[in-house]
N, C-alpha and C positions, 0 to 999 in steps of 0.2 A: 172808394170813390173812383169813377172811371176817368182815365187819363185821356185828355184830348191828343189826337195824333198830331205829330210835329208839323205835318203839312197843313193841318187845319188851323193850328194855333196862329199862324201868321197871315191868314186870309183877311183881306180888307172887303167887307161885305159890299159896300157901294161901288167899289172898283170892279168887283165881280158883276154886279148889276149893270154897270156901264158896258162891260164886255158883252153881256147877254143881249143888251139893246142893240149893240152894233152887229152882233151875229144874227139877231132877228131880222134886222133891216136887210142884211146881206142874203139870208135864205129866202125871205119872202119877196125881196126885190120891188117893194112898194112902200111909199112914205106912210107914217102912222100918225094918229093923234095921241096926245097923252093918254087919254082914256083907253084907246086901244092897246098901248103898251101895258098899262095897268092890268087890263083884262087878259092879255096874252101871256104875261109874264108873272103876274101875281105879285107885282111890286107896288108899294103905296104910292099915291098920286104925287105927294110932296117930293119923295125920293126921286121919282122918274122926272119931275120938272127940274130939280136942281141938277140932276145928271145931264139932262138935255141942254140946259143953259151952259154948263161947263163944256160939253162936247161941242156946242156950236161956237163957243168962243175959240176953241182950238181947231176948228174947221173939220171936225170928225163928222158932224151932221150939219145940215142947212135946213133952215125953216122956210116954208112957203105956206101962207095962210096959217091954218092951225095944225098943219102936218109937218113932221120932220122926216127928212130922207138923208141918205148918206152924203157927206160933204167931200171935199177934194183931199183931205189928209190920208184917207185909206188907200187912195190911188198909189201915192208914193211909197207907202209901206207895202202894199201888194206887189208893186213892181220890184221893190228891194228883196222881198221874200222870194219872189219868183226866180230872180237872178242868182239866189243863193241855194236854190233848191236842186238837188241831185236826185233825179227820179230813180236812178239805180238803187241808191241808198234807201229811199222811201219804199221802194217796191220789195226789198229783200224780206221783210217779215210776211208779207202776202204770199210770196212765192214759197217760203218755207212752210206756210200753213198748208198750201195745196199739196206739197210733197208729204207732209205729215199725215194728211187725210187720205191721200190716194196711194202713197208709196211710190209715186212715179216722178220722173224729172219734169221740171217746168222751167219756163224762160220768159224773159221780157224782151220785146222787140219793138223797134221804131221804124218808121217809113224812111227809106234812104233812096231817092230817086224812084226808079221802077223795081226796087228790091225791098226786102224786109231785112232789117239789120238786127241780129241778136246781140243785146248789150249786157245781159245778166242771165245767169243760169243757176238754178238750185237743183243739185244732182240727186238722183234716186239712190237708195241704198242697194239697189240691184247690181250685180257685177256687170251685166250687160246693159248699157244705156243707149237709147236710140237718138238722143238729142245731140245737136252740134253745139260747139262752145261759143263764147263770146267773140264777136267779130265775124261770125259767119254770115253770108249774104244768101238769101233764098229768094227765088222768083215770086211775084205776087200771085200769079194764077195757079200755082201748085202748092201753095202753103196756107195753113190756116190763119196765121197772123196776117199774111198778105191779103187774103180775102177780107179780113176785118178792115184793113186800110182802104181796099176797093170799095167796101160797102159804106164806111163811115167818115173817112178822112177827106176834108176839103183839099188837102195837099196832094191827094192822088186821085183826081177825078177819073171816074171809071172810063167814060168813052175815050178820053184822050189817052189814057194809059193803054187801053186795049188796042187802039188803032196804031199806037207807035211801039207796041211790044211784039215780039216773036214768042207766040204761045207754044214754046217748045215741049215735045213729048218726052217724059221721063220714064213713065210706065204706061201700061195699057189703059189705066184709069185716069190719066192726066187730061184735063179739059184743054182742047186745042182748037176750038172754034169760039168766036166771039158770041155767037147765040147761045151756045151751051154755058159758057161762063157767065154771061149776063143773067141767065136764069138762076144760076148757082148763087150769084151775088144777091139777087132779090130774095132768095131763100134765107141767106145769111141775115139780111136786114129784118126779115120777119122773125127769125128765131133769136136773133141778137147773140149768136155764137156761130163760129165757122168750123168746118172740118176739112182736114186733109185725109181723105180716105185712100191711103197708099198711093197717092198721086205724085209724090216725089221719090219715095223709096217703096219697094214692095215690102210687105209685112210690117210696115210701120204706120201707125195711125196717130193723128195729132188733132187736137181741139183747142180752140182759142176764142177769146172774148176781148172786145175793144175796151180801152181805157180812154176816158175823156177828160178834158181840161175844163177849166172854169167856163169856157165859152161853148162847151158842148161838142168840141171837136175832138176827133179820135186821133190822139198824138202817140199812143203806144198800144200794145196789145200783149196780153198774157196767153202763153201757149202751154199745153201739156203734151209730151211726146212719149210714146211707148210702143213696144212691140205688140202686134195684134194678138199674140199668144196670151198677153196679160190684159191689154186694153181691147176687150172684146166689145162687140156691138151692144151687148147687154149692159155695159157699164157706161154707155154714152149718157144716159139721164143723170146719173149720179155724178160723173165727171163734168158735165156740162153746168150742173147746178153749183158745184164747188168753184170752178173756174169763173163763172159769171159772178158769183157772189164776191170773191176776192177782187176781181177786176173792178167791180162797182165800188167796193170799199176803197181801193187804191184811188179810183177817180174822185171820190168824195174827199179824200186827203189832199188832193191836187186842186180842189175848189169847185168840182162839179156839183151843180145844184140838184142833180138827179133827173131821172127820165120824166119828160112831160107827157 
């Protein structure tokens, strides 16, 4: 006889269905009728009705007409969860996965004024690593993560940042005019990833993708940095796909509903 796994043995089916109903309301962001819940989730009508009545009593859902939407209770739970969330800890497995797949150092950065602040690094096994450590600040106009913030973050509005910043040249490839950098940021928005093409250090290439929160705002970015001898232009499609995928997965773990 097949033994039931320990984790399955203690599951409460209707509690699980209640969680599915709440997650469904969260992901679809629209109230549903009992019939719609039944069709979408494959749960019997009587079960759905009993769960919704219970959830309404505890303010997890609220009824309007014949439809049920999210109530006020999830707001408090969401705020409490957010206050306890350490993005560095959440990001570690995603960074590790990038390094495992690419063999290169990657990092997590957040906006800090008119700079990009590195807060977590997953180091490459290569003896020579091009990445800087946690606590390093890099300018927005010449870093891949910084360009993500200029392109997607409401906390770093492009025009204000550019007008108030000195677009200092670090290499011959650094963008030093507002016109050229603005075109670059438009390209980042279109591709949904950013490149630092030896703009801060010669012979060092970086690629980054935005990390979004539950409101769709870019609050962090994942970057991969390597010497151009290893990170050749031919690897950009592969690395961009890997970094974007992990940035999107991290975003979803932070409550991002996905790209519209």
